[in-house]
C-alpha positions as CSV (number, residue, x, y, z in Angstrom):
1,M,-31.7,27.8,60.6
2,E,-28.7,25.8,61.6
3,K,-27.6,23.2,59.0
4,N,-27.2,19.6,60.2
5,N,-24.0,17.9,59.2
6,I,-23.7,14.1,59.2
7,Y,-20.5,13.0,61.0
8,I,-18.6,10.0,59.8
9,S,-15.4,8.7,61.2
10,K,-12.3,8.5,59.1
11,S,-12.1,4.7,59.3
12,D,-15.8,4.3,58.3
13,F,-15.3,6.8,55.4
14,H,-12.2,5.1,54.0
15,E,-13.8,1.6,54.3
16,G,-17.1,2.7,52.7
17,K,-18.3,2.0,49.2
18,Q,-18.4,5.8,48.5
19,F,-14.7,6.2,49.1
20,A,-13.9,3.0,47.1
21,K,-15.6,4.5,44.1
22,I,-13.9,7.9,44.6
23,N,-10.5,6.2,45.0
24,Q,-11.0,4.1,41.9
25,H,-11.8,7.3,39.9
26,I,-8.6,9.0,41.3
27,D,-6.5,5.9,40.4
28,T,-7.8,6.0,36.8
29,C,-6.9,9.7,36.5
30,L,-3.5,9.0,38.0
31,K,-2.9,6.2,35.5
32,L,-3.8,8.5,32.6
33,I,-1.4,11.1,33.8
34,E,1.3,8.5,34.3
35,N,0.8,7.5,30.7
36,L,1.2,11.1,29.5
37,I,4.4,11.5,31.6
38,L,5.9,8.4,30.0
39,L,4.8,9.4,26.5
40,N,6.4,12.8,27.0
41,N,9.7,11.2,28.0
42,Q,9.5,8.9,25.0
43,C,9.0,12.0,22.7
44,R,11.9,13.7,24.3
45,I,14.2,10.7,23.8
46,E,13.2,10.4,20.2
47,V,13.8,14.1,19.5
48,V,17.2,13.9,21.2
49,E,18.3,10.9,19.3
50,K,17.2,12.3,15.9
51,L,18.4,15.8,16.3
52,K,21.8,14.9,17.9
53,V,22.1,18.3,19.7
54,D,25.1,18.6,22.1
55,N,24.0,18.9,25.7
56,H,25.7,22.3,26.2
57,I,23.4,23.9,23.5
58,I,20.0,25.3,24.6
59,D,17.6,24.0,22.0
60,Y,13.9,24.6,22.6
61,R,12.9,21.7,20.4
62,I,14.3,19.5,23.2
63,D,13.9,21.6,26.2
64,Q,10.1,22.0,25.7
65,F,9.6,18.4,27.0
66,G,11.1,19.4,30.4
67,Y,8.4,22.1,30.7
68,Y,5.7,19.5,29.9
69,D,7.2,17.1,32.4
70,N,7.0,19.6,35.2
71,T,3.5,20.6,34.3
72,L,2.2,17.0,34.1
73,K,3.9,16.1,37.4
74,S,2.3,19.1,39.2
75,I,-1.1,17.9,37.9
76,Y,-0.3,14.4,39.2
77,Y,0.5,15.8,42.7
78,S,-2.8,17.6,42.8
79,C,-4.8,14.6,41.7
80,Y,-3.1,12.4,44.3
81,S,-4.0,14.9,47.0
82,L,-7.7,13.9,46.5
83,K,-7.0,10.7,48.4
84,S,-6.7,12.9,51.5
85,I,-10.1,14.6,51.0
86,Y,-11.4,13.5,54.5
87,E,-8.4,15.1,56.2
88,V,-8.8,18.3,54.2
89,S,-12.5,18.6,54.8
90,T,-12.1,17.9,58.5
91,Y,-9.4,20.5,58.9
92,M,-11.5,23.1,57.0
93,N,-14.4,22.6,59.4
94,F,-12.0,22.8,62.4
95,K,-11.0,26.2,61.0
96,K,-14.7,27.2,60.8
97,I,-14.7,27.0,57.0
98,D,-18.1,25.3,56.6
99,N,-18.1,22.5,54.0
100,T,-18.9,18.8,53.5
101,I,-16.6,16.1,52.1
102,G,-18.8,16.1,48.9
103,N,-18.3,19.9,48.5
104,T,-14.6,19.6,49.1
105,L,-14.2,16.8,46.6
106,N,-16.3,18.4,43.8
107,N,-14.7,21.8,44.2
108,Q,-11.1,20.5,44.3
109,R,-11.7,18.1,41.4
110,S,-13.1,20.9,39.3
111,Y,-10.2,23.2,40.3
112,I,-7.6,20.6,39.4
113,T,-9.2,19.9,36.0
114,F,-9.7,23.5,35.0
115,N,-6.2,24.5,36.2
116,A,-4.8,21.6,34.2
117,I,-6.6,22.7,31.0
118,V,-5.4,26.3,31.4
119,K,-1.8,25.4,32.1
120,L,-1.5,22.8,29.4
121,S,-3.3,24.9,26.8
122,S,-1.0,27.9,27.6
123,I,2.2,25.9,27.4
124,F,1.3,24.1,24.1
125,E,0.2,27.4,22.6
126,Y,3.5,29.1,23.7
127,T,5.4,26.3,22.1
128,R,3.6,26.7,18.8
129,K,4.3,30.5,18.9
130,V,8.0,29.8,19.6
131,Y,8.3,27.7,16.5
132,E,6.3,30.2,14.4
133,K,8.4,33.2,15.6
134,N,11.9,31.8,15.9
135,I,12.4,28.7,13.7
136,T,13.6,29.6,10.2
137,K,11.8,26.8,8.4
138,G,8.7,24.8,9.0
139,P,4.9,24.7,9.1
140,Y,3.3,27.7,10.8
141,F,-0.1,27.5,12.5
142,E,-2.2,28.3,9.5
143,K,-0.5,25.4,7.7
144,L,-0.5,22.9,10.6
145,K,-3.9,21.4,9.8
146,N,-2.9,20.4,6.3
147,R,0.2,18.6,7.7
148,Y,-0.9,17.2,11.1
149,S,-4.8,17.3,10.8
150,N,-6.3,15.7,14.0
151,K,-3.4,16.6,16.2
152,V,-4.0,20.3,15.5
153,D,-7.8,19.7,16.0
154,S,-7.0,18.6,19.5
155,L,-4.9,21.7,20.2
156,D,-7.8,23.9,18.9
157,L,-10.2,22.0,21.2
158,L,-7.9,22.4,24.2
159,N,-7.7,26.1,23.5
160,S,-11.5,26.3,23.2
161,F,-11.9,24.6,26.6
162,R,-9.5,27.1,28.1
163,N,-11.5,30.0,26.6
164,T,-14.7,28.7,28.1
165,I,-13.1,28.5,31.5
166,H,-12.1,32.2,31.1
167,S,-15.8,32.9,30.4
168,N,-17.0,31.2,33.6
169,G,-17.4,27.9,31.7
170,K,-19.6,29.3,29.0
171,W,-18.8,28.9,25.3
172,K,-18.4,32.4,23.8
173,P,-17.0,32.2,20.2
174,K,-15.9,35.2,18.2
175,N,-18.7,34.4,15.8
176,K,-21.7,34.4,18.1
177,K,-23.4,31.7,15.9
178,D,-20.6,29.1,16.0
179,N,-21.2,25.9,18.0
180,L,-18.5,24.0,19.7
181,E,-18.6,20.3,18.5
182,Y,-16.6,17.3,19.7
183,D,-17.1,13.7,20.6
184,L,-17.2,12.2,24.1
185,R,-17.8,8.5,24.9
186,E,-21.5,9.1,25.1
187,G,-21.6,10.7,21.7
188,L,-21.4,14.0,19.8
189,Q,-21.4,17.1,22.0
190,V,-22.9,20.3,20.4
191,I,-22.3,23.3,22.7
192,K,-24.2,26.4,21.6
193,P,-23.0,29.9,22.5
194,G,-23.7,30.7,26.1
195,E,-23.9,27.0,27.1
196,T,-21.6,25.3,29.6
197,F,-19.0,22.9,28.0
198,T,-18.9,19.3,29.1
199,Y,-15.9,16.9,29.2
200,D,-14.6,13.7,30.5
201,H,-11.1,12.7,31.6
202,W,-10.6,10.3,28.8
203,K,-11.2,13.1,26.3
204,L,-8.7,15.3,28.0
205,Y,-6.2,12.5,28.0
206,R,-6.5,12.0,24.3
207,I,-6.3,15.8,23.6
208,V,-3.1,16.1,25.7
209,K,-1.6,13.0,24.1
210,D,-2.2,14.5,20.6
211,C,-0.6,17.8,21.7
212,L,2.5,16.0,23.0
213,V,2.9,14.1,19.7
214,L,2.3,17.3,17.8
215,S,5.1,19.0,19.7
216,K,7.4,16.1,18.8
217,L,6.5,16.3,15.1
218,M,7.0,20.0,15.0
219,A,10.4,19.6,16.8
220,L,11.5,17.1,14.2
221,D,10.2,19.1,11.2
222,N,11.8,22.4,12.1
223,E,15.4,23.7,11.7
224,A,17.4,25.0,14.6
225,L,18.2,28.7,15.0
226,R,21.5,29.6,13.4
227,L,22.6,31.6,16.4
228,R,22.2,29.4,19.4
229,E,22.5,30.1,23.1
230,T,24.5,27.7,25.2
231,R,24.6,26.7,28.9
232,L,28.2,27.7,29.1
233,E,29.1,31.0,30.9
234,V,32.1,33.3,31.0
235,N,32.1,36.0,33.7
236,G,28.4,35.4,34.2
237,Q,27.5,35.8,30.5
238,K,26.1,32.9,28.5
239,L,28.0,32.0,25.3
240,S,26.4,31.7,21.9
241,V,27.4,29.6,19.0
242,L,26.8,29.8,15.3
243,K,25.3,26.8,13.5
244,T,28.0,26.2,10.9
245,D,26.5,23.8,8.4
246,L,25.5,26.8,6.1
247,T,24.8,26.4,2.4
248,P,25.7,29.0,-0.2
249,D,22.0,30.1,-0.1
250,D,22.3,30.6,3.7
251,W,25.4,32.8,3.3
252,D,23.6,34.7,0.5
253,N,20.7,35.4,2.8
254,I,23.0,36.4,5.7
255,F,24.7,39.0,3.5
256,K,21.3,40.3,2.4
257,G,20.2,40.6,6.0
258,K,17.4,38.0,5.7
259,T,18.4,35.9,8.8
260,N,19.0,36.7,12.5
261,A,22.3,34.8,12.4
C-alpha cells in the first residue's frame, strides 16, 4: 500500500506555528551552547592569567580549552543546521530517500544530542586521565569527589549517559542491580537496568557547565610537568625546556629517579 505524504510549501511551513515552535526550541539550544562557549573562554583566560605560562610552551592545562572550544562550536553548527530542516527533508525525498519533515527533525535532533554527549564525555574523560597520568601533583580521580563534589557527579553522569548510548540507549551498569538516579526539571529520574535513559537540554547544559569548571579547577590545582614541550622547532624537531624552579626535594627525587624530568 502506497503511503500518502502531505505536501506543504516552504513558505507555509516557515510561517506556520509548528516551525515557530521548532525554531524557538533551536534558538534556546543555541543560546545554551553560546553560554558554554563564553564560559569556556572565561575559564581559559582565568587559567592563563593565574598560571602565567609563556606562549611558546605547550601546556595542556591551557591548551585543553581550545579542544573544548572546537567541540562546542561543532555542536553549535549542527544545531543551527536544524533551521534548514525543510530543505534537507525535501532534498532527501528528491533523492528517493523516503521521509517526512518530522522524521528528519527527530532523527537529526537525536543524532546531534547523542553525538554531543559522546564527544564531550570522551574529551572530558581524556582530560582527567591526562592529569592523572602526567601531572606530578594533584587530586586524582578517586579523590576528586572529596575535593570537587557536585562537579565530579556531573562528569560521572555524563559518562553514564555516554555508556547508555553505547548500549542502544539502555542503562547497563556493571552491577546489574544499580539504578541510575538524577534530577530533571520534572523531578527525580530513576532509570532501572535495561530501561532507556531520559534527558532534557537544560540538564545537559548544567552537566557540561560543571565539567568546564571542573577542568578549570583541576588546571589551577595541578603542577606543570618538569620537562615541557614547546612550539619552537629546530630542523623540524620541537624543543623541550626544563621547568627550573626546583626545590632541594625536587633535585633529590630526580637523582633517585622518581621524576620524568
